C-alpha positions in Angstrom: 64.7 128.5 65.9 63.6 132.1 66.5 65.7 134.9 65.1 67.6 137.1 67.5 66.0 140.4 68.6 67.6 143.5 67.4 67.5 147.0 68.9 69.0 150.3 67.7 70.4 152.8 70.2 70.7 156.4 68.9 73.3 158.6 70.6 74.4 162.1 69.6 78.2 162.3 69.3 80.8 165.1 68.7 82.8 164.1 65.7 85.3 166.4 63.8 83.4 167.8 60.9 86.6 168.4 58.9 87.3 164.6 58.8 83.8 163.0 58.7 82.0 165.3 56.2 84.6 164.7 53.5 84.5 161.0 54.3 80.7 161.0 53.8 81.1 162.8 50.4 83.8 160.3 49.2 81.7 157.3 50.4 78.6 158.7 48.7 80.5 158.9 45.4 81.9 155.3 45.8 78.3 154.1 46.5 77.0 155.9 43.4 79.7 154.5 41.1 78.9 151.0 42.2 75.2 151.6 41.5 76.0 152.9 38.0 78.2 149.9 37.3 75.5 147.5 38.5 72.8 149.1 36.3 75.1 149.2 33.3 76.2 145.5 33.6 72.8 144.3 34.9 74.4 142.4 37.8 74.8 142.9 41.5 77.5 140.3 42.0 79.9 141.6 44.6 82.9 139.6 43.4 82.6 141.0 39.9 82.1 144.5 41.2 85.2 144.2 43.4 87.3 143.1 40.4 86.0 145.9 38.2 86.1 148.9 40.5 88.1 148.3 43.7 91.6 149.2 42.3 90.4 152.4 40.5 88.4 153.5 43.6 91.5 153.0 45.9 93.4 155.2 43.5 90.7 157.9 43.5 90.3 157.9 47.3 93.5 156.7 48.9 92.6 158.1 52.3 89.3 156.2 52.6 89.9 152.9 54.5 89.6 149.8 52.3 87.0 148.3 54.6 84.7 151.3 54.1 85.2 151.0 50.3 84.0 147.4 50.6 81.1 148.4 52.9 79.9 150.9 50.3 80.2 148.3 47.6 78.0 145.9 49.6 75.6 148.6 50.5 75.2 149.8 46.9 74.7 146.3 45.4 72.2 145.3 48.1 70.2 148.5 47.3 70.2 147.6 43.5 69.1 144.0 44.4 66.3 145.3 46.5 65.0 147.6 43.8 65.5 144.9 41.1 67.0 147.4 38.6 63.7 149.4 38.6 65.2 152.5 40.3 68.6 154.2 40.7 69.5 154.3 44.4 71.6 157.4 45.2 73.5 158.7 48.2 73.9 162.4 49.0 77.2 163.9 50.3 75.8 163.8 53.8 74.1 160.4 53.7 74.7 158.0 56.6 77.7 155.7 56.7 77.2 152.0 57.5 79.8 150.5 59.8 80.5 146.9 60.8 82.9 145.1 63.2 85.8 145.7 60.8 85.4 149.5 60.8 84.0 150.2 64.3 85.0 148.8 67.7 82.9 149.1 70.9 84.6 148.4 74.2 82.3 149.3 77.1 81.4 152.9 76.4 84.4 153.6 74.2 83.8 153.8 70.5 86.4 153.6 67.8 85.5 154.6 64.2 87.4 154.3 60.9 87.9 157.7 59.3 90.2 159.6 57.0 93.7 159.0 58.5 93.7 157.6 62.1 90.7 156.1 63.7 88.5 158.4 65.8 88.0 157.5 69.5 85.3 158.8 71.8 83.4 158.0 75.0 79.7 157.6 74.5 77.3 159.3 76.9 74.8 156.4 77.0 71.3 157.4 78.5 70.1 155.4 81.4 67.3 153.9 79.4 69.7 152.2 76.9 72.4 151.1 79.4 71.1 147.6 79.8 71.1 147.0 76.1 74.6 148.5 75.6 76.1 146.6 78.5 74.5 143.2 78.1 73.5 142.7 74.4 75.9 141.9 71.6 77.0 144.7 69.3 76.7 143.8 65.6 76.6 147.0 63.4 76.1 150.7 63.4 75.4 153.7 61.2 76.8 157.3 61.5 74.5 160.0 60.3 74.6 163.8 60.1 71.8 166.3 60.5 72.4 169.4 58.4 69.7 171.3 60.2 71.1 170.9 63.7 74.7 170.2 62.5 74.8 167.2 64.8 76.4 163.7 64.2 74.5 160.7 65.5 75.7 157.1 65.9 73.0 154.4 65.6 74.3 151.3 67.3 72.6 148.0 66.5 72.6 145.3 69.2 71.1 141.8 69.2 70.1 139.2 71.8 68.3 135.9 72.2 64.5 136.4 72.4 62.8 135.4 75.7 60.8 132.2 75.9 57.5 132.4 74.0 54.4 132.8 76.2 52.3 129.7 75.7 49.5 130.4 78.2 47.2 133.4 77.6 44.3 134.7 75.6 44.1 135.8 72.0 43.4 139.6 71.7 41.8 141.0 68.6 42.7 144.7 67.8 40.8 146.9 65.3 42.4 150.2 64.2 40.8 153.2 62.5 40.9 156.9 62.0 38.6 157.7 65.0 40.2 155.2 67.3 43.9 154.4 67.3 43.0 150.9 68.6 40.0 149.0 70.0 40.5 145.6 71.6 38.2 142.6 71.6 37.9 142.9 75.4 36.5 146.4 75.2 39.4 148.8 75.6 39.3 152.0 73.5 42.2 154.2 72.5 40.7 157.4 71.1 42.5 159.4 68.3 40.6 162.7 69.2 43.8 164.4 70.4 45.8 163.1 67.5 43.3 164.4 64.9 43.1 167.8 66.7 46.9 168.1 66.6 47.1 167.1 63.0 44.5 169.7 62.1 46.4 172.4 64.0 49.7 171.6 62.2 47.9 171.6 58.8 46.3 175.0 59.5 49.7 176.5 60.7 51.5 175.1 57.6 48.9 176.5 55.2 49.0 179.9 56.9 52.8 180.2 56.9 53.1 178.9 53.3 50.6 181.6 52.1 52.5 184.3 54.0 55.8 183.3 52.4 58.1 185.7 54.3 61.6 184.9 55.6 60.3 184.6 59.2 57.5 182.4 58.0 60.0 180.1 56.3 62.1 180.0 59.4 59.0 179.0 61.4 58.2 176.3 58.9 61.7 174.8 59.3 61.3 174.9 63.0 58.0 173.1 62.8 59.3 170.4 60.4 59.3 167.0 62.0 57.3 168.0 65.1 54.1 166.4 63.9 56.0 163.2 63.0 57.6 163.1 66.4 54.3 163.7 68.1 52.7 160.8 66.2 55.6 158.5 66.9 55.3 159.2 70.7 51.6 158.5 70.6 52.2 155.2 68.8 54.9 154.3 71.3 52.6 155.0 74.3 49.6 153.0 72.9 51.6 150.0 71.7 53.4 149.9 75.1 50.1 149.7 76.9 48.9 147.0 74.6 52.0 144.9 74.7 52.0 145.0 78.5 48.5 143.8 78.9 48.5 140.9 81.4 47.1 137.5 80.4 47.5 138.1 76.6 49.8 135.8 74.6 48.9 136.7 71.0 47.6 139.9 69.3 45.6 139.7 66.0 45.6 142.7 63.8 44.1 143.3 60.4 46.5 143.4 57.4 46.2 147.0 56.1 49.0 146.9 53.6 46.9 147.7 50.6 44.4 150.2 52.1 45.9 153.2 50.3 45.7 151.8 46.8 42.0 152.5 46.3 40.9 156.1 45.5 38.4 157.2 48.1 38.2 161.0 47.6 40.5 163.9 48.4 39.5 164.2 52.1 39.6 160.5 52.9 42.9 159.9 51.0 44.4 162.7 53.1 43.3 161.1 56.3 44.6 157.7 55.2 47.9 159.4 54.2 48.4 160.7 57.8 47.5 157.3 59.4 50.6 155.7 60.6 49.3 152.1 60.9 52.5 150.5 59.7 54.5 152.2 62.4 51.9 150.8 64.9 52.5 147.3 63.5 56.3 147.6 63.9 56.2 149.1 67.4 53.7 146.5 68.7 55.6 143.7 67.1 59.0 144.4 68.7 57.5 145.3 72.1 55.5 142.1 72.1 58.6 140.1 71.0 60.6 141.4 74.0 57.9 139.9 76.3 57.6 136.6 74.5 54.3 137.4 72.9 53.4 137.2 69.2 51.6 139.5 66.7 49.8 138.0 63.7 47.8 139.6 60.8 44.4 138.5 59.4 42.3 139.3 56.4 40.3 142.5 57.1 37.5 141.8 54.5 33.9 141.9 55.8 35.0 142.2 59.5 33.2 145.5 59.9 30.0 144.1 58.3 29.9 140.7 60.0 28.0 140.1 63.2 30.2 138.6 65.9 27.3 136.6 67.3 25.5 135.1 64.3 28.3 135.6 61.7 25.8 137.1 59.2 27.4 139.6 56.8 25.4 142.6 55.7 26.5 146.0 54.6 23.6 147.6 56.4 24.6 146.2 59.8 27.1 149.1 60.4 26.2 152.8 60.6 29.3 154.7 61.4 30.3 153.7 65.0 27.0 151.8 65.6 26.7 148.1 64.8 23.2 146.6 64.8 22.8 143.1 63.3 19.7 142.9 61.1 19.5 139.2 61.5 19.9 138.5 65.3 19.6 142.1 66.7 23.0 142.1 68.3 24.2 145.7 69.1 27.8 146.8 69.7 30.3 149.5 68.9 31.3 148.8 65.3 35.1 148.8 66.1 34.6 146.5 69.1 32.6 144.1 66.9 35.3 144.2 64.3 38.0 143.5 66.9 36.1 140.4 68.1 35.8 139.2 64.5 39.6 139.5 64.0 40.1 137.4 67.1 37.5 134.8 66.1 38.6 134.6 62.5 42.2 133.8 63.6 41.0 131.1 66.0 38.9 129.6 63.2 41.8 129.6 60.8 43.9 127.6 63.3 41.4 124.8 63.7 41.5 121.6 61.6 38.5 122.8 59.5 39.7 126.4 59.5 40.4 126.7 55.8 36.9 125.7 54.7 35.1 127.7 57.4 37.3 130.8 56.9 36.6 130.7 53.1 32.8 130.6 53.9 33.2 133.6 56.2 35.3 135.8 53.9 33.6 134.7 50.7 29.9 134.4 51.6 28.8 133.8 48.0 30.8 130.6 47.7 28.3 128.2 49.2 29.9 125.0 47.8 32.8 125.2 50.3 30.5 125.2 53.3 29.5 121.5 52.7 
C-alpha cells in the first residue's frame, strides 16, 4: 500500500509576540533539558524521560501547556535518536514549535493554538493556490516559526491525502543533470543553466565587494541580499521540475544517484561549483510533483554513463570531450549529456529484466568478464 502524500502550506500570521516569544524560549529550554538527559543516560526512551523530567519541568514552567511539554520531549528524543548520540541537538529561543492535533485545532480557516494562558484563535488568510489542499485534504500537524529579520510569525500546516492511481502506461524517461545543463532528457530536451550560473556569479561578486567594503551600509545591503540567491534557485528548480513532471506520455523518470558526488576533492573551483549545485532539491521537487500525478521517480548508478556509448555500449574515457560524445568504436555522435540520459534510461530497463543483474554488472564493471557468461 502506498504511503499518503503530504504537503506543507506556509501562511504568515499575526500572533501576539508577548505570548509566543516567551513560549518559544521556554519550549527551547525544555527541549535542551531532554537532550542533556538523553545524552547523560544514553537512552532516548520516552517513558523513562517522562518519569525523570516531567514533574520538574511542570514546576519550572507552570504556564506551558502539558501537551507542549510532551511534544518537546518527543521532539528532543527523536532528534537524539536521529543523530545516534554523535551530536548535541539544540534549540534556540526563537526556534520553531511543533504542534499536533492536541495543541492545534483547524476548523475551516479558523486556527486555534495552545499558548501561555488561553488558546490563541485566528482566521487564516489562505492563498488561492493552497485552498484546495486546506479545504479537501486532512490536517495532521503544524509548526509555528518566527523570523527575527522580518519579525513575522509563520504557521506551516501539514496536510495528507491518498495518492492518485499509479500511471501504468507510458514511457521511461532518462534525465541527466549537470553544471552546464540543469536537466537533459533522453528524448532530447535541454534545460540550460546559463542564466543560473550568471546569476550566481553576480551574487558572488556583489557579496565579495560588500564584504571588502565593510561599512554599515554595506552590512545592511548584505542582510537585504541574504536568501535571495537561495530563493532564486528554488524558483528555477520548481519551474524545471514542474515542466518535467507534466510531460505527457511519461510514466517513470530515471535519475542518477548523486548522493556522494561532493565527497571527492576536485579542486577549489570545481568544489565551489558543486557546492552551489542544488541537485538534492531537484530530486525532492520532481519526486513530489510526479507523485501527485501518479508517476514515479527512480535512481540509478551513475558510474560510466558519461563514457558509455548508447548504441554499442562500449565504455571508453576518450569517448567524451566536454559536451561532445564521439564513440571510438562505432562512430556514434551525440551531445554528451543526451547520451548519458539515454544510458540512465537503458540501464534501468536492463536492471528490471530477468537477466538484469548479470547484464548490469557487465555494463558497470567492464573488467569483470566472468559475469558476462
